[in-house]
N, C-alpha and C positions, 0 to 999 in steps of 0.2 A: 662681293660688294666693293665697288671702287670709290664711291663718293657719298659721304654723309654730309648733308647741308643742315645747318641750324640757323633759324631766323629769329633774331632777338638776342642782343648782346648785353643782357642783364645778368643777374645772379644765376638764374636757372640755365641760361645759355652757356655761360662761362663754366659752370659746374659740369654740364653735359659734355662739352667738348673735352674738358680735362679728364673726365671719367673714361671717355672713349679711349684716350691714349693710355691711361693707366691700365685699362682692361686689355691692352695689347692690339687694338686696331691700328694698323700701320699704313692704311691707305689715305686717300684725300679727305680732309675735313675743311669745310668752309663755315665761317661764322659771320652773320650779317647783322649790322647794327645801324639804326637810323642816326645815332648821335656821333659826333666826331671823335670821341674818346674811346679807348678800350673799356671793357666792362669795369664798372665801379660800384662802390657801396652807396645805396640810397639812404638808409636810416640816418647816417651822420649829417646829411645835407641840411635838415631842418633843426639840427642840434649844434654839434661842435663846429661844423663848417660855417653855418650862418652866423654863429657867435664869433667867428674869427679865430677859433681855437684849434682848427685842424686845417693843415695845408692841402691844397688840391691833389698833390701827388700821393698823399696818404689815402685818398679815396679809392685809388685803383686796387682792384682785387688781385691783379698780377701786373708786373711791369710789362710794357709793350714787348720787350725782348722775349718774354716767356712764350708768346704765340709763335714767334719765329723759331725759337729753340725747339718747340714741340711740333713744328711743321703744320701749324693751324693757320689757314689763310683767313686773316681777320680783315673784314671789309667794313671800316668805319665810315660814317657819313654816307652810307649806301643803302637807302631803303629798298626793299624788295617790293616791286610793283604788283606782281601777281604770281600765283602758282597754278600749275596745271597738273592735277592728280593723275589724269589718264596718260599724259605724255611724260610725266615725271620730270617736269622742267620748272624753273623759276625764271621770272623776268625781272631784270634790274636796269638801272640807267644805262649800262653798257651793253645790254643784249640779253641773251637767253642762255641758261646753263642747265645741263641735265644732272639729275641726282638719282641715286639708288634708294636712299632713305632720307626722309626729311623730318626734322623736329621743329615744332613751333613753340617758341618760348618768348612770345611777344608781350607778355606782361599785361599791364593795365594802363589806363589813361585817366586823368582826373576829370571828374564832373566839373563843368564850368557854368558860370552864370550866363544866362542868355543875353544876347545883344539888346533885346527889348527892355531889359532892366539896367543896361549900362555895363554889361560884362566885358565889352570890348574897349572900354575907356583905358587910357594909360593909368598906371598905378593900381591896377587890379591884377592880382597874382594868384597862381596855383602853386602847389608844392609837390613837384614830382621829379624834375630833372635838374641836373647841375645848371643848365641854362636858366631855369626858373629861379633858382636861388641867387645866381649872379645878377639876374634882372632886379630882384626885389631888395638885394642887400643895400643899395644906396638909400632906399626908402626907410630903412631901419635906423633912423637917426634920433638921437636923444631929443625928447620933447615933442616929437611928431605924434599924431593921433592915428592909431591903427584900428580898423574895424576888422574883426575876424568873423566870418560867416560860417557857422557850423561848430557844434560842440562835441565833435569826435576827437580821436587822439591827434590827428593832424592839426586841427584847430587849436587844441590845448597846447600842443608842443610849440606851435607858432606864437601863441600868446605868451608862453613862458619865456621864449627867447626874446621876444619884443620887450617884455618887462625888464629882463636882465640887461637889455641894451638901453633902457631908460625911456622907452616909449610909453605913452598913455594907451591903454588897450580897452576897447569895448568888444565883447563877444556876444553875438546873438545866436540863439538856438531856437528853431521852430517848435521843437517838442517841449514837453513840460519839465525836462531835466536834461542834463548833459549825458553823453554816452548812452543814449536811450536804446540803440541797436545792439550794443556790445557788452553792456555791463549791468550789474544790479543797481537799484536805487542807493544801496549802501556805498558802493564804490563811487557812483556819480556824486553823491553828497559829500564824500570825503574829498574828492578832487575840487568840487565847487568851493568848499570852505578853504582849501589850500590856495586856489587862485584868487579868491576874494581877499584873503590875508596878504597876498602879494600885490594887491592893488588893481586887479582886473575887475572891470565892471561887467557883470554877467546879466544878460537879459534873456530869460527863458520865455517860451510861448511868444517869441518875437520873430516876425517874418519881414524880410526885406521887400519893400514895395519897388524901389528903384534907386539907382545911384545917380548923382547929379554931377555936372561938370561939362566943360567944353574941351574936348580932347583929352583931358585928364580929370580923374575923379576929385571932387572937392567936398562931397557930402553924400549922405544916405538918408532916404526917407523910409521909415518903417511903416508897417501896415496899420499901426494905431495913429499915424500922423506925425510921430516924432521925427524931427529932422536933426541929424547929427552932422557936425562939421568934421570931416576926416581927411587925412593926407594920403592914406593908402588903404587897400583892402586885400585881405588874404581869404581866398575861397577854399574852405575845407569841408566840402559837402560830399566827400566820398570818391570812390574810383569805380571805373567800369572795366571789365576784361576787354583787352584789345583783340577783337575777333574779326577784324575787317578782311584780312587776307583769307582766313578760313571760310568766312561766310560767302565771300565772292566766289570761292572755289567750290561751293556747294557742300561743305562739311556740315555735319549736324551740330547745331548750337543749342545748348541748354544751360543757361547761366554760365556762359563761357563755352569754349570748345569742348564738346562731349567726348570723353575718353573712357575706355574700359579700365579695369583694375590694374592693367599693366601699362597703360599710357597710350594705347592705340586709339586713333581717331576713327571716324566712319569711313575714311578713305585708305585703301591699302597702301602701305609704305609710309604713311604719315603719322607722326606721334606728336604729343604735346605734353608740356610740363609747366608748373608754376602758376602764377596768378591768372593766366589766360584760360585755364581749363577747369572743368568740373569732373569729378570722378565718383564712382559708386561708393556709398557709405551708409550703412545701417538701413538699408531698404530704400534710400533716396539718393540724392546727389549732393555733393559738397564741393564748394570752391573756397580755398584758403588764400589769404593774402598775408604772407609772412616770408621772411628770409629763410628760416629753418625749413619750412615746407618746400620752398623753391629748390633748396639744396638737396633735400632728401628725395623728392620726387624726380628731379632731374637725374640723380644718380641711378635710381631704379630704371628710368626710361633708357638711359645710355646702356645699361647692362642688358635690357630687354631687346634693344635694337640688335645687339650682338648675340641674341638667342637665349638669354637667361631664364625667361618665363617667370619673373618675380611678380608678386602682387604687392602693390603699394599699400602700406599700412601707416596712416598718418599718426604722428605723435605731436599734436599741436602745442606750440608754446610761442609766446609773444613777449614784447617788452616795450616800454615807453619811458623816456627820461624827461622829467619836468622839474625845473628848479633843482632842489637837492633830493628829489624823490626818484628812485628807480622802481618802477612798476614792473613786476614779472608775473606773467599769466601762464598757467599750465592747464591744458585741457580746453574743452568747449563747454560753455554753460547752457547750451540749448536744452530746454526742457526742465530746467531747475524749478523746484517749488519752495525752496527755503535757502536762506543764506545764514551761515554760522559765522559770527564775528570773533576773531581771536586777536588779543593784544599780546604780542611777544616782544621780540627784538624791535619789531616795527608793528605793522598792522596787517592782518590778512583776512580775506573773506572767502569762505569755503562754500561752494555751491553743491547742494544735494538735490537729488530726486528721490524722495523717500529716504532710505538710508544709504543710497548709492552716491558716492562722491563723483562729481562730474568735472569740476574745475576749481582752481584757486587763483585769486588775485592777491598778490603779496606786495605791499608797499614798504620798501626798505626792510624787508624781512626775507633774506636769502634762504635761511633755514626752512621756513615755512614753505617757500616755493619749491625747494629741492625735495622735501618730504612729500608734498602734495603731488609733484610730478612723478616721483617714484611709485606712489600709491596708484595714481591714475593709469600709468603705463602697465602696472601689474594687475589692473582691474581689481584692486582691493580698496575697501572703504573703512575708515576709522569710525569709532564711536563719536557721533556728533557732540555728545556731552563732554567727552574728553577734549575734543577740538576747542570747545568754548572755554575750557578751564585753563587759565594762564599758569596755574601751578603744575599742570601736567607738561613735562618737557616735550617739545614738538617731535623730537627724535623718537620718543617712546610710542608715537602713533604708528610707526612702522611695525609690521609683524616681526616676531622673533625669528632669527635666522635658523 
């Protein structure tokens, strides 16, 4: 194998090429990215970077010199236009290049408001890339009125930063509660109370009818006829896997690029990792959107390209920072039928299906998060009554060694 090409210079792509070198692959590696910068961290964009607390160079996963030192050909600002699985080539702005193995780490793209409701007006922003944040930063000025569309984690993080910057914030959510796709009513209620206490106006069961303005947004009309005067809009209505190259090349798509347990796509010689792909999980398919998943799966795929034959076993965990709250999530709550609330160092919500622990949401409670994560990864479940009892030390929920 003389050339491994990786398309997508985010967390998964950066991890994959670095792992290839660590595993001893000493031939040609190319890494292709649409953006003009080397791979960088995305989570701090809507937090420390937007707040002005984190410098741009600290976002980089590795300094640019790293790729030269590792003989990784990094093509920034160079979108790949197409791939040909049969010919094993990729086409870019400068021509066509042959590869022996190809990995797609194309990530995801934000859902946007349609042009018919004013989504293309100036002052309407999404939260995904460094360019997105740089574009919206001037709008985050004290006293301005920000409308946040969507009550998921992206929307809530944007609202928190805006309040810390002194903006007035209205958040609308079309569902009857925040975080409706990803958390329990208990967690949603806890965060709604926190945001309201910080001065955010939250309107649930509220749908955007249209944005107003000539060239630039100046207002929003809701489905109930309410008109809001706004200076800027952040759209936080979710992301979609970026499957455009794979789909055009005829690869199987199933909530992302479909891969097997080892990361192979439906086309020989092509692999995928990270947000862009779905993989087998518990009789169905799962697609995860998180940095830890991108790192772990990309590492497995890199080793498998070199012949390791490893099966990827996800160990999901996530986090979100809002105001003075660090939310840490272990596991996946899919299928839960009850939530046990625990008050400890902070607050934690434990998701059970019957007596089986599925996931934990921990708000400023690192001990509960770590204990829950260890239990879930070991497929062990504590007594729900003990979880609920604040007099029971959380560490004692772990089985005796």
